[in-house]
PyMOL commands that place a pseudoatom at each C-alpha (Angstrom):
pseudoatom trace, name=CA, resn=MET, resi=1, chain=A, elem=C, hetatm=0, pos=[18.563, -0.974, 8.727]
pseudoatom trace, name=CA, resn=ARG, resi=2, chain=A, elem=C, hetatm=0, pos=[21.117, -1.776, 5.989]
pseudoatom trace, name=CA, resn=VAL, resi=3, chain=A, elem=C, hetatm=0, pos=[21.936, 0.947, 3.486]
pseudoatom trace, name=CA, resn=LEU, resi=4, chain=A, elem=C, hetatm=0, pos=[23.586, 0.079, 0.157]
pseudoatom trace, name=CA, resn=THR, resi=5, chain=A, elem=C, hetatm=0, pos=[24.644, 2.309, -2.693]
pseudoatom trace, name=CA, resn=CYS, resi=6, chain=A, elem=C, hetatm=0, pos=[23.442, 1.329, -6.224]
pseudoatom trace, name=CA, resn=ALA, resi=7, chain=A, elem=C, hetatm=0, pos=[26.142, 2.612, -8.572]
pseudoatom trace, name=CA, resn=ASP, resi=8, chain=A, elem=C, hetatm=0, pos=[25.828, 6.396, -8.902]
pseudoatom trace, name=CA, resn=SER, resi=9, chain=A, elem=C, hetatm=0, pos=[22.086, 6.584, -9.302]
pseudoatom trace, name=CA, resn=GLY, resi=10, chain=A, elem=C, hetatm=0, pos=[20.503, 5.135, -6.208]
pseudoatom trace, name=CA, resn=VAL, resi=11, chain=A, elem=C, hetatm=0, pos=[20.596, 3.991, -2.621]
pseudoatom trace, name=CA, resn=LEU, resi=12, chain=A, elem=C, hetatm=0, pos=[18.820, 0.835, -1.444]
pseudoatom trace, name=CA, resn=VAL, resi=13, chain=A, elem=C, hetatm=0, pos=[17.655, 0.639, 2.158]
pseudoatom trace, name=CA, resn=GLU, resi=14, chain=A, elem=C, hetatm=0, pos=[16.909, -2.826, 3.559]
pseudoatom trace, name=CA, resn=VAL, resi=15, chain=A, elem=C, hetatm=0, pos=[14.683, -2.840, 6.647]
pseudoatom trace, name=CA, resn=ALA, resi=16, chain=A, elem=C, hetatm=0, pos=[13.330, -5.451, 9.054]
pseudoatom trace, name=CA, resn=ASP, resi=17, chain=A, elem=C, hetatm=0, pos=[9.668, -5.451, 8.057]
pseudoatom trace, name=CA, resn=LEU, resi=18, chain=A, elem=C, hetatm=0, pos=[6.823, -3.628, 6.373]
pseudoatom trace, name=CA, resn=SER, resi=19, chain=A, elem=C, hetatm=0, pos=[6.195, -1.331, 9.354]
pseudoatom trace, name=CA, resn=GLU, resi=20, chain=A, elem=C, hetatm=0, pos=[9.747, 0.014, 8.947]
pseudoatom trace, name=CA, resn=VAL, resi=21, chain=A, elem=C, hetatm=0, pos=[9.147, 0.528, 5.212]
pseudoatom trace, name=CA, resn=ILE, resi=22, chain=A, elem=C, hetatm=0, pos=[6.154, 2.730, 6.093]
pseudoatom trace, name=CA, resn=ALA, resi=23, chain=A, elem=C, hetatm=0, pos=[8.042, 4.499, 8.868]
pseudoatom trace, name=CA, resn=LEU, resi=24, chain=A, elem=C, hetatm=0, pos=[11.009, 5.285, 6.637]
pseudoatom trace, name=CA, resn=GLY, resi=25, chain=A, elem=C, hetatm=0, pos=[8.750, 6.533, 3.847]
pseudoatom trace, name=CA, resn=ALA, resi=26, chain=A, elem=C, hetatm=0, pos=[6.924, 8.828, 6.296]
pseudoatom trace, name=CA, resn=ALA, resi=27, chain=A, elem=C, hetatm=0, pos=[10.229, 10.115, 7.724]
pseudoatom trace, name=CA, resn=LEU, resi=28, chain=A, elem=C, hetatm=0, pos=[11.627, 10.888, 4.291]
pseudoatom trace, name=CA, resn=GLU, resi=29, chain=A, elem=C, hetatm=0, pos=[8.437, 12.706, 3.315]
pseudoatom trace, name=CA, resn=ALA, resi=30, chain=A, elem=C, hetatm=0, pos=[8.479, 14.774, 6.507]
pseudoatom trace, name=CA, resn=ALA, resi=31, chain=A, elem=C, hetatm=0, pos=[12.216, 15.625, 6.231]
pseudoatom trace, name=CA, resn=PRO, resi=32, chain=A, elem=C, hetatm=0, pos=[13.491, 14.964, 2.680]
pseudoatom trace, name=CA, resn=VAL, resi=33, chain=A, elem=C, hetatm=0, pos=[17.129, 14.031, 2.309]
pseudoatom trace, name=CA, resn=PRO, resi=34, chain=A, elem=C, hetatm=0, pos=[18.993, 16.333, -0.103]
pseudoatom trace, name=CA, resn=GLY, resi=35, chain=A, elem=C, hetatm=0, pos=[19.869, 14.596, -3.337]
pseudoatom trace, name=CA, resn=VAL, resi=36, chain=A, elem=C, hetatm=0, pos=[16.926, 12.159, -3.297]
pseudoatom trace, name=CA, resn=ALA, resi=37, chain=A, elem=C, hetatm=0, pos=[14.704, 12.569, -6.373]
pseudoatom trace, name=CA, resn=ASP, resi=38, chain=A, elem=C, hetatm=0, pos=[12.274, 9.734, -5.732]
pseudoatom trace, name=CA, resn=VAL, resi=39, chain=A, elem=C, hetatm=0, pos=[11.378, 7.288, -2.958]
pseudoatom trace, name=CA, resn=VAL, resi=40, chain=A, elem=C, hetatm=0, pos=[10.220, 3.815, -4.079]
pseudoatom trace, name=CA, resn=PRO, resi=41, chain=A, elem=C, hetatm=0, pos=[9.067, 1.525, -1.236]
pseudoatom trace, name=CA, resn=ALA, resi=42, chain=A, elem=C, hetatm=0, pos=[8.611, -2.237, -1.541]
pseudoatom trace, name=CA, resn=ALA, resi=43, chain=A, elem=C, hetatm=0, pos=[7.779, -5.012, 0.902]
pseudoatom trace, name=CA, resn=ARG, resi=44, chain=A, elem=C, hetatm=0, pos=[11.151, -4.986, 2.718]
pseudoatom trace, name=CA, resn=THR, resi=45, chain=A, elem=C, hetatm=0, pos=[13.203, -2.317, 0.947]
pseudoatom trace, name=CA, resn=VAL, resi=46, chain=A, elem=C, hetatm=0, pos=[13.081, 1.347, 0.042]
pseudoatom trace, name=CA, resn=LEU, resi=47, chain=A, elem=C, hetatm=0, pos=[14.908, 2.451, -3.110]
pseudoatom trace, name=CA, resn=LEU, resi=48, chain=A, elem=C, hetatm=0, pos=[16.029, 6.070, -3.239]
pseudoatom trace, name=CA, resn=ARG, resi=49, chain=A, elem=C, hetatm=0, pos=[16.564, 7.316, -6.754]
pseudoatom trace, name=CA, resn=LEU, resi=50, chain=A, elem=C, hetatm=0, pos=[19.136, 10.097, -6.756]
pseudoatom trace, name=CA, resn=ALA, resi=51, chain=A, elem=C, hetatm=0, pos=[19.099, 13.438, -8.513]
pseudoatom trace, name=CA, resn=PRO, resi=52, chain=A, elem=C, hetatm=0, pos=[21.862, 14.002, -11.082]
pseudoatom trace, name=CA, resn=GLY, resi=53, chain=A, elem=C, hetatm=0, pos=[25.110, 14.871, -9.357]
pseudoatom trace, name=CA, resn=ALA, resi=54, chain=A, elem=C, hetatm=0, pos=[24.015, 13.680, -5.904]
pseudoatom trace, name=CA, resn=ASP, resi=55, chain=A, elem=C, hetatm=0, pos=[26.621, 11.844, -3.832]
pseudoatom trace, name=CA, resn=PRO, resi=56, chain=A, elem=C, hetatm=0, pos=[25.401, 8.279, -3.056]
pseudoatom trace, name=CA, resn=GLY, resi=57, chain=A, elem=C, hetatm=0, pos=[27.714, 8.034, -0.028]
pseudoatom trace, name=CA, resn=ALA, resi=58, chain=A, elem=C, hetatm=0, pos=[26.444, 11.286, 1.465]
pseudoatom trace, name=CA, resn=VAL, resi=59, chain=A, elem=C, hetatm=0, pos=[22.822, 10.229, 0.879]
pseudoatom trace, name=CA, resn=ALA, resi=60, chain=A, elem=C, hetatm=0, pos=[23.460, 6.812, 2.455]
pseudoatom trace, name=CA, resn=ALA, resi=61, chain=A, elem=C, hetatm=0, pos=[25.053, 8.454, 5.509]
pseudoatom trace, name=CA, resn=ALA, resi=62, chain=A, elem=C, hetatm=0, pos=[22.127, 10.851, 5.867]
pseudoatom trace, name=CA, resn=VAL, resi=63, chain=A, elem=C, hetatm=0, pos=[19.575, 8.029, 5.627]
pseudoatom trace, name=CA, resn=ARG, resi=64, chain=A, elem=C, hetatm=0, pos=[21.322, 6.108, 8.398]
pseudoatom trace, name=CA, resn=ARG, resi=65, chain=A, elem=C, hetatm=0, pos=[20.665, 9.068, 10.689]
pseudoatom trace, name=CA, resn=VAL, resi=66, chain=A, elem=C, hetatm=0, pos=[16.944, 9.317, 9.866]
pseudoatom trace, name=CA, resn=PRO, resi=67, chain=A, elem=C, hetatm=0, pos=[14.864, 8.592, 13.013]
pseudoatom trace, name=CA, resn=LEU, resi=68, chain=A, elem=C, hetatm=0, pos=[11.893, 6.256, 12.502]
pseudoatom trace, name=CA, resn=ALA, resi=69, chain=A, elem=C, hetatm=0, pos=[8.846, 7.351, 14.488]
pseudoatom trace, name=CA, resn=PRO, resi=70, chain=A, elem=C, hetatm=0, pos=[6.418, 4.741, 15.867]
pseudoatom trace, name=CA, resn=ALA, resi=71, chain=A, elem=C, hetatm=0, pos=[3.075, 4.502, 14.060]
pseudoatom trace, name=CA, resn=GLY, resi=72, chain=A, elem=C, hetatm=0, pos=[1.180, 6.500, 16.679]
pseudoatom trace, name=CA, resn=GLU, resi=73, chain=A, elem=C, hetatm=0, pos=[3.621, 9.388, 16.494]
pseudoatom trace, name=CA, resn=ARG, resi=74, chain=A, elem=C, hetatm=0, pos=[3.694, 9.923, 12.716]
pseudoatom trace, name=CA, resn=ALA, resi=75, chain=A, elem=C, hetatm=0, pos=[2.090, 12.976, 11.214]
pseudoatom trace, name=CA, resn=GLU, resi=76, chain=A, elem=C, hetatm=0, pos=[-1.100, 12.159, 9.346]
pseudoatom trace, name=CA, resn=GLY, resi=77, chain=A, elem=C, hetatm=0, pos=[-0.877, 12.745, 5.625]
pseudoatom trace, name=CA, resn=GLU, resi=78, chain=A, elem=C, hetatm=0, pos=[-3.455, 12.555, 2.876]
pseudoatom trace, name=CA, resn=THR, resi=79, chain=A, elem=C, hetatm=0, pos=[-6.548, 10.414, 3.466]
pseudoatom trace, name=CA, resn=VAL, resi=80, chain=A, elem=C, hetatm=0, pos=[-8.636, 8.956, 0.646]
pseudoatom trace, name=CA, resn=VAL, resi=81, chain=A, elem=C, hetatm=0, pos=[-12.187, 7.736, 1.270]
pseudoatom trace, name=CA, resn=LEU, resi=82, chain=A, elem=C, hetatm=0, pos=[-13.349, 5.019, -1.115]
pseudoatom trace, name=CA, resn=PRO, resi=83, chain=A, elem=C, hetatm=0, pos=[-17.054, 4.191, -1.403]
pseudoatom trace, name=CA, resn=VAL, resi=84, chain=A, elem=C, hetatm=0, pos=[-17.534, 0.423, -1.747]
pseudoatom trace, name=CA, resn=VAL, resi=85, chain=A, elem=C, hetatm=0, pos=[-20.472, -1.819, -2.564]
pseudoatom trace, name=CA, resn=TYR, resi=86, chain=A, elem=C, hetatm=0, pos=[-19.723, -4.952, -0.553]
pseudoatom trace, name=CA, resn=ASP, resi=87, chain=A, elem=C, hetatm=0, pos=[-21.147, -7.610, -2.859]
pseudoatom trace, name=CA, resn=GLY, resi=88, chain=A, elem=C, hetatm=0, pos=[-17.959, -9.461, -3.703]
pseudoatom trace, name=CA, resn=GLU, resi=89, chain=A, elem=C, hetatm=0, pos=[-18.023, -13.098, -4.829]
pseudoatom trace, name=CA, resn=ASP, resi=90, chain=A, elem=C, hetatm=0, pos=[-15.637, -14.128, -2.033]
pseudoatom trace, name=CA, resn=LEU, resi=91, chain=A, elem=C, hetatm=0, pos=[-17.268, -12.307, 0.871]
pseudoatom trace, name=CA, resn=ALA, resi=92, chain=A, elem=C, hetatm=0, pos=[-18.789, -15.500, 2.295]
pseudoatom trace, name=CA, resn=ASP, resi=93, chain=A, elem=C, hetatm=0, pos=[-15.456, -17.332, 1.954]
pseudoatom trace, name=CA, resn=VAL, resi=94, chain=A, elem=C, hetatm=0, pos=[-13.634, -14.497, 3.703]
pseudoatom trace, name=CA, resn=ALA, resi=95, chain=A, elem=C, hetatm=0, pos=[-16.193, -14.684, 6.514]
pseudoatom trace, name=CA, resn=ARG, resi=96, chain=A, elem=C, hetatm=0, pos=[-15.545, -18.419, 6.879]
pseudoatom trace, name=CA, resn=LEU, resi=97, chain=A, elem=C, hetatm=0, pos=[-11.736, -17.930, 6.839]
pseudoatom trace, name=CA, resn=THR, resi=98, chain=A, elem=C, hetatm=0, pos=[-11.804, -15.152, 9.448]
pseudoatom trace, name=CA, resn=GLY, resi=99, chain=A, elem=C, hetatm=0, pos=[-14.498, -16.597, 11.716]
pseudoatom trace, name=CA, resn=LEU, resi=100, chain=A, elem=C, hetatm=0, pos=[-16.597, -13.467, 11.207]
pseudoatom trace, name=CA, resn=THR, resi=101, chain=A, elem=C, hetatm=0, pos=[-19.998, -13.099, 9.619]
pseudoatom trace, name=CA, resn=PRO, resi=102, chain=A, elem=C, hetatm=0, pos=[-20.174, -11.391, 6.209]
pseudoatom trace, name=CA, resn=ARG, resi=103, chain=A, elem=C, hetatm=0, pos=[-21.517, -8.339, 8.010]
pseudoatom trace, name=CA, resn=GLY, resi=104, chain=A, elem=C, hetatm=0, pos=[-18.618, -8.574, 10.468]
pseudoatom trace, name=CA, resn=VAL, resi=105, chain=A, elem=C, hetatm=0, pos=[-16.106, -8.630, 7.616]
pseudoatom trace, name=CA, resn=VAL, resi=106, chain=A, elem=C, hetatm=0, pos=[-17.623, -5.445, 6.164]
pseudoatom trace, name=CA, resn=GLU, resi=107, chain=A, elem=C, hetatm=0, pos=[-17.645, -3.748, 9.525]
pseudoatom trace, name=CA, resn=ALA, resi=108, chain=A, elem=C, hetatm=0, pos=[-14.013, -4.651, 10.192]
pseudoatom trace, name=CA, resn=HIS, resi=109, chain=A, elem=C, hetatm=0, pos=[-12.907, -3.562, 6.722]
pseudoatom trace, name=CA, resn=THR, resi=110, chain=A, elem=C, hetatm=0, pos=[-14.635, -0.182, 7.015]
pseudoatom trace, name=CA, resn=ALA, resi=111, chain=A, elem=C, hetatm=0, pos=[-13.570, 0.395, 10.612]
pseudoatom trace, name=CA, resn=ALA, resi=112, chain=A, elem=C, hetatm=0, pos=[-9.853, 0.008, 9.857]
pseudoatom trace, name=CA, resn=THR, resi=113, chain=A, elem=C, hetatm=0, pos=[-7.584, 2.798, 8.731]
pseudoatom trace, name=CA, resn=TRP, resi=114, chain=A, elem=C, hetatm=0, pos=[-5.501, 1.446, 5.915]
pseudoatom trace, name=CA, resn=THR, resi=115, chain=A, elem=C, hetatm=0, pos=[-2.116, 2.726, 4.742]
pseudoatom trace, name=CA, resn=VAL, resi=116, chain=A, elem=C, hetatm=0, pos=[-0.638, 2.263, 1.269]
pseudoatom trace, name=CA, resn=ALA, resi=117, chain=A, elem=C, hetatm=0, pos=[2.651, 0.514, 2.032]
pseudoatom trace, name=CA, resn=PHE, resi=118, chain=A, elem=C, hetatm=0, pos=[3.894, 0.262, -1.548]
pseudoatom trace, name=CA, resn=CYS, resi=119, chain=A, elem=C, hetatm=0, pos=[2.655, -0.145, -5.144]
pseudoatom trace, name=CA, resn=GLY, resi=120, chain=A, elem=C, hetatm=0, pos=[3.248, -2.839, -7.722]
pseudoatom trace, name=CA, resn=PHE, resi=121, chain=A, elem=C, hetatm=0, pos=[1.642, -5.550, -9.910]
pseudoatom trace, name=CA, resn=ALA, resi=122, chain=A, elem=C, hetatm=0, pos=[-0.022, -2.928, -12.127]
pseudoatom trace, name=CA, resn=PRO, resi=123, chain=A, elem=C, hetatm=0, pos=[0.155, 0.899, -12.338]
pseudoatom trace, name=CA, resn=GLY, resi=124, chain=A, elem=C, hetatm=0, pos=[-1.816, 2.315, -9.433]
pseudoatom trace, name=CA, resn=PHE, resi=125, chain=A, elem=C, hetatm=0, pos=[-2.212, -0.994, -7.544]
pseudoatom trace, name=CA, resn=GLY, resi=126, chain=A, elem=C, hetatm=0, pos=[-1.485, -0.190, -3.899]
pseudoatom trace, name=CA, resn=TYR, resi=127, chain=A, elem=C, hetatm=0, pos=[-0.760, -2.745, -1.234]
pseudoatom trace, name=CA, resn=LEU, resi=128, chain=A, elem=C, hetatm=0, pos=[-2.676, -1.495, 1.833]
pseudoatom trace, name=CA, resn=VAL, resi=129, chain=A, elem=C, hetatm=0, pos=[-2.111, -2.622, 5.381]
pseudoatom trace, name=CA, resn=CYS, resi=130, chain=A, elem=C, hetatm=0, pos=[-3.884, -2.138, 8.717]
pseudoatom trace, name=CA, resn=ASP, resi=131, chain=A, elem=C, hetatm=0, pos=[-3.436, -3.479, 12.251]
pseudoatom trace, name=CA, resn=ASP, resi=132, chain=A, elem=C, hetatm=0, pos=[-6.564, -5.694, 12.293]
pseudoatom trace, name=CA, resn=GLU, resi=133, chain=A, elem=C, hetatm=0, pos=[-5.106, -9.187, 12.018]
pseudoatom trace, name=CA, resn=ARG, resi=134, chain=A, elem=C, hetatm=0, pos=[-8.574, -10.729, 11.657]
pseudoatom trace, name=CA, resn=LEU, resi=135, chain=A, elem=C, hetatm=0, pos=[-8.590, -9.605, 8.027]
pseudoatom trace, name=CA, resn=ARG, resi=136, chain=A, elem=C, hetatm=0, pos=[-5.548, -11.701, 7.031]
pseudoatom trace, name=CA, resn=VAL, resi=137, chain=A, elem=C, hetatm=0, pos=[-6.669, -14.383, 4.590]
pseudoatom trace, name=CA, resn=PRO, resi=138, chain=A, elem=C, hetatm=0, pos=[-4.878, -16.485, 1.975]
pseudoatom trace, name=CA, resn=ARG, resi=139, chain=A, elem=C, hetatm=0, pos=[-5.155, -15.942, -1.744]
pseudoatom trace, name=CA, resn=ARG, resi=140, chain=A, elem=C, hetatm=0, pos=[-7.711, -18.009, -3.644]
pseudoatom trace, name=CA, resn=ALA, resi=141, chain=A, elem=C, hetatm=0, pos=[-6.586, -21.534, -4.531]
pseudoatom trace, name=CA, resn=GLU, resi=142, chain=A, elem=C, hetatm=0, pos=[-7.221, -20.669, -8.190]
pseudoatom trace, name=CA, resn=SER, resi=143, chain=A, elem=C, hetatm=0, pos=[-6.795, -17.255, -9.720]
pseudoatom trace, name=CA, resn=ARG, resi=144, chain=A, elem=C, hetatm=0, pos=[-9.530, -15.711, -11.835]
pseudoatom trace, name=CA, resn=THR, resi=145, chain=A, elem=C, hetatm=0, pos=[-8.723, -14.971, -15.459]
pseudoatom trace, name=CA, resn=ARG, resi=146, chain=A, elem=C, hetatm=0, pos=[-10.456, -11.603, -15.157]
pseudoatom trace, name=CA, resn=VAL, resi=147, chain=A, elem=C, hetatm=0, pos=[-11.089, -9.377, -12.154]
pseudoatom trace, name=CA, resn=PRO, resi=148, chain=A, elem=C, hetatm=0, pos=[-13.085, -6.209, -12.987]
pseudoatom trace, name=CA, resn=ALA, resi=149, chain=A, elem=C, hetatm=0, pos=[-11.533, -2.771, -12.463]
pseudoatom trace, name=CA, resn=GLY, resi=150, chain=A, elem=C, hetatm=0, pos=[-12.469, -1.289, -9.128]
pseudoatom trace, name=CA, resn=SER, resi=151, chain=A, elem=C, hetatm=0, pos=[-12.656, -4.628, -7.339]
pseudoatom trace, name=CA, resn=VAL, resi=152, chain=A, elem=C, hetatm=0, pos=[-11.727, -4.396, -3.659]
pseudoatom trace, name=CA, resn=ALA, resi=153, chain=A, elem=C, hetatm=0, pos=[-9.973, -7.490, -2.386]
pseudoatom trace, name=CA, resn=LEU, resi=154, chain=A, elem=C, hetatm=0, pos=[-7.940, -9.135, 0.367]
pseudoatom trace, name=CA, resn=ALA, resi=155, chain=A, elem=C, hetatm=0, pos=[-4.861, -11.415, 0.269]
pseudoatom trace, name=CA, resn=GLY, resi=156, chain=A, elem=C, hetatm=0, pos=[-2.463, -12.136, 3.090]
pseudoatom trace, name=CA, resn=GLU, resi=157, chain=A, elem=C, hetatm=0, pos=[-1.977, -9.012, 5.197]
pseudoatom trace, name=CA, resn=PHE, resi=158, chain=A, elem=C, hetatm=0, pos=[-3.018, -6.708, 2.345]
pseudoatom trace, name=CA, resn=THR, resi=159, chain=A, elem=C, hetatm=0, pos=[-6.115, -5.185, 0.831]
pseudoatom trace, name=CA, resn=GLY, resi=160, chain=A, elem=C, hetatm=0, pos=[-6.035, -3.747, -2.684]
pseudoatom trace, name=CA, resn=VAL, resi=161, chain=A, elem=C, hetatm=0, pos=[-8.151, -2.174, -5.376]
pseudoatom trace, name=CA, resn=TYR, resi=162, chain=A, elem=C, hetatm=0, pos=[-7.703, -3.394, -8.945]
pseudoatom trace, name=CA, resn=PRO, resi=163, chain=A, elem=C, hetatm=0, pos=[-7.024, -0.291, -11.089]
pseudoatom trace, name=CA, resn=ARG, resi=164, chain=A, elem=C, hetatm=0, pos=[-7.952, -2.069, -14.323]
pseudoatom trace, name=CA, resn=SER, resi=165, chain=A, elem=C, hetatm=0, pos=[-9.417, -5.384, -15.420]
pseudoatom trace, name=CA, resn=SER, resi=166, chain=A, elem=C, hetatm=0, pos=[-6.770, -8.105, -15.067]
pseudoatom trace, name=CA, resn=PRO, resi=167, chain=A, elem=C, hetatm=0, pos=[-6.236, -11.675, -13.858]
pseudoatom trace, name=CA, resn=GLY, resi=168, chain=A, elem=C, hetatm=0, pos=[-6.022, -11.995, -10.090]
pseudoatom trace, name=CA, resn=GLY, resi=169, chain=A, elem=C, hetatm=0, pos=[-6.164, -14.364, -7.191]
pseudoatom trace, name=CA, resn=TRP, resi=170, chain=A, elem=C, hetatm=0, pos=[-7.216, -12.110, -4.322]
pseudoatom trace, name=CA, resn=GLN, resi=171, chain=A, elem=C, hetatm=0, pos=[-10.435, -12.590, -2.335]
pseudoatom trace, name=CA, resn=LEU, resi=172, chain=A, elem=C, hetatm=0, pos=[-13.079, -10.207, -3.683]
pseudoatom trace, name=CA, resn=LEU, resi=173, chain=A, elem=C, hetatm=0, pos=[-15.031, -8.199, -1.083]
pseudoatom trace, name=CA, resn=GLY, resi=174, chain=A, elem=C, hetatm=0, pos=[-16.758, -5.640, -3.276]
pseudoatom trace, name=CA, resn=ARG, resi=175, chain=A, elem=C, hetatm=0, pos=[-16.264, -2.835, -5.778]
pseudoatom trace, name=CA, resn=THR, resi=176, chain=A, elem=C, hetatm=0, pos=[-15.719, 0.882, -5.965]
pseudoatom trace, name=CA, resn=GLY, resi=177, chain=A, elem=C, hetatm=0, pos=[-16.567, 3.274, -8.750]
pseudoatom trace, name=CA, resn=GLU, resi=178, chain=A, elem=C, hetatm=0, pos=[-13.600, 5.509, -8.037]
pseudoatom trace, name=CA, resn=LYS, resi=179, chain=A, elem=C, hetatm=0, pos=[-10.940, 5.697, -10.745]
pseudoatom trace, name=CA, resn=ILE, resi=180, chain=A, elem=C, hetatm=0, pos=[-7.758, 4.351, -9.133]
pseudoatom trace, name=CA, resn=TRP, resi=181, chain=A, elem=C, hetatm=0, pos=[-5.410, 5.120, -12.062]
pseudoatom trace, name=CA, resn=ASP, resi=182, chain=A, elem=C, hetatm=0, pos=[-6.036, 8.081, -14.360]
pseudoatom trace, name=CA, resn=LEU, resi=183, chain=A, elem=C, hetatm=0, pos=[-3.369, 9.445, -16.708]
pseudoatom trace, name=CA, resn=HIS, resi=184, chain=A, elem=C, hetatm=0, pos=[-5.299, 12.739, -16.913]
pseudoatom trace, name=CA, resn=ARG, resi=185, chain=A, elem=C, hetatm=0, pos=[-4.873, 13.261, -13.158]
pseudoatom trace, name=CA, resn=ASP, resi=186, chain=A, elem=C, hetatm=0, pos=[-1.756, 14.600, -11.450]
pseudoatom trace, name=CA, resn=PRO, resi=187, chain=A, elem=C, hetatm=0, pos=[-0.513, 12.354, -9.985]
pseudoatom trace, name=CA, resn=PRO, resi=188, chain=A, elem=C, hetatm=0, pos=[-2.244, 9.515, -11.912]
pseudoatom trace, name=CA, resn=GLY, resi=189, chain=A, elem=C, hetatm=0, pos=[-2.380, 7.122, -8.974]
pseudoatom trace, name=CA, resn=LEU, resi=190, chain=A, elem=C, hetatm=0, pos=[-5.054, 7.733, -6.331]
pseudoatom trace, name=CA, resn=LEU, resi=191, chain=A, elem=C, hetatm=0, pos=[-3.424, 5.284, -3.943]
pseudoatom trace, name=CA, resn=ARG, resi=192, chain=A, elem=C, hetatm=0, pos=[0.222, 6.188, -3.450]
pseudoatom trace, name=CA, resn=PRO, resi=193, chain=A, elem=C, hetatm=0, pos=[2.691, 5.043, -0.774]
pseudoatom trace, name=CA, resn=GLY, resi=194, chain=A, elem=C, hetatm=0, pos=[1.943, 6.745, 2.536]
pseudoatom trace, name=CA, resn=VAL, resi=195, chain=A, elem=C, hetatm=0, pos=[-1.654, 7.665, 1.680]
pseudoatom trace, name=CA, resn=ARG, resi=196, chain=A, elem=C, hetatm=0, pos=[-4.219, 6.568, 4.248]
pseudoatom trace, name=CA, resn=VAL, resi=197, chain=A, elem=C, hetatm=0, pos=[-7.414, 4.997, 3.039]
pseudoatom trace, name=CA, resn=ARG, resi=198, chain=A, elem=C, hetatm=0, pos=[-10.842, 4.503, 4.590]
pseudoatom trace, name=CA, resn=PHE, resi=199, chain=A, elem=C, hetatm=0, pos=[-13.430, 2.314, 2.950]
pseudoatom trace, name=CA, resn=GLU, resi=200, chain=A, elem=C, hetatm=0, pos=[-17.030, 3.493, 3.239]
pseudoatom trace, name=CA, resn=GLU, resi=201, chain=A, elem=C, hetatm=0, pos=[-19.945, 1.130, 2.586]
pseudoatom trace, name=CA, resn=VAL, resi=202, chain=A, elem=C, hetatm=0, pos=[-22.503, 2.312, 0.049]
pseudoatom trace, name=CA, resn=ARG, resi=203, chain=A, elem=C, hetatm=0, pos=[-25.456, 0.578, -1.535]
for i in range(1, 203): cmd.bond("trace and resi %d" % i, "trace and resi %d" % (i + 1))
show_as sticks, trace
zoom trace
């Protein structure tokens, strides 16, 4: 873990991999560090935005002492269940890439417990990970100009749900009717870092 101060307003923590990003996020949620106003995880870093008047050096020193619990020892937080119709245009391609049948892909995707590692790309777009390596597939060779809101997709080690219609190159598995980003909800994002997600097949 490498901890760097960012002027007077933040502390940037560089970690070894995505599992440490998730572990650090969980540790800071369980035992908040005084002076930290917001925790912003990314693929290999965690940015800590400081409250006015907080001492970056003191926060950095405190973060260095934060113990990172293994995945099996972390307290379970909020879990979101998303109903999904698995009729995605790329389901057959994902089956071919993984060596599973289309039914096997659906069963693997719904059996896994996913965790939102970080958010990006668009407001509310969470990058979800699980420990089933069979579901790792490359992006499409050509991106689509329009992916409908609610589309559930895979790319690399991640699954994601498009919060709004947008271009995209992920492999489409299906769709959910749940509203992923809603400005009238507090907080607006349904899928936030640290939230666990289960996908439930519906017809």
